[in-house]
Steps between C-alpha positions, in 0.01 A plus 500: 500500500720647772508870589858517370398361162201733485725796571751396233218451252356844570841661465563320170167619364583857596834484317318413179229763554741784570772420247309662217411810702860547613632467145243755381610740773871472426454536125284813529731709717668805354607833649294639789257783409507836673132466592219249478304563177131565546420185303695293754333637812255209504793260541584646841196375692309184423190369675691196627781701663514483882462841662533664840326823589175671404390477137432875495841600639635803310843338457557156352839333517543208261791273589636219285642253751705181494488312834864391446614862452706620797419865434128416488531352848678815620246740350187307605483624863612847393213530254259382771634768734454763228142387464442507877639853516229611255187317620230463240703678233705219343401180328766244412451264206735202474592342169716190467830510314670164564826578324720268709515146367258303717311801636194408296442200727517720810258752348262215422538395863398849610202503266397160639523645852286788378225252415496416871500869600858481623687698233634775725629283786649263241672782312637653818621161625686437175653846479615475862661159441627568150862416586388152610305392193682706236872479581710677241180625333416142403141424606437154644130421494502226763688724745260786427203274566646408837502868603122506473449236765305638792275723290216249508513430127360185343817356345333257261263768372790739450693246294195441281432872460860577404441319171163667436473663156364825646814547710718440196289750306531760778879487501521483121288817482723674753809406300338624180409829668852531640631464146264763362604740778872430452542363851848344499568449870329484836374675692363737238258771608243722330327780691169609351626367168841667520816286505794589722752727322768270641490228761518587868300555816543877479365500144198295606413719798544811287251375242255404775531839667450677169188293434366572849556873457331492159189342648492756783502783246219348297162672553 
């Protein structure tokens, strides 16, 4: 079987796997809550979620991200700079929210790159080239795959891994958690369990600064 046919087969399998999760997400959305209920705190961070920063950092930022989201691409380096400005104090947890039609294939691609220890360079390559592979916010998997050339990835292994049940389960869980937390768009941020009062960079930095100050006052 050719690489092209393998890729098409993996993508087709993902469509079937994610259709149910996406329908569940859309049907469960209602108005956004003012705060995350205590019972839903566990939905913020899962063991499978990729993270950056020390596990014992006093501030945890959880971001629901869609690789085809233009604002996600804009915020990504800004969040990294915020983390660098507070060394050792911030941990970032990424959750997948493939809301754009076709984004689920790109997320699976990223998770497959993760299996080869190349998640971060793959994510940064795709965010930097987003306009190329997602023109008009319409993800094109083959074009996205092409942006990963040069990272030293095993292409055949990636194609096989994209259709792996555990990757489908990871993204389905993230979508289910997004639904339970009333995440309706990306990027969506939570800082130490608190959602943004409204979307914006100023609102995010304010929550982070408040959380940092709170930890400094703690005995």
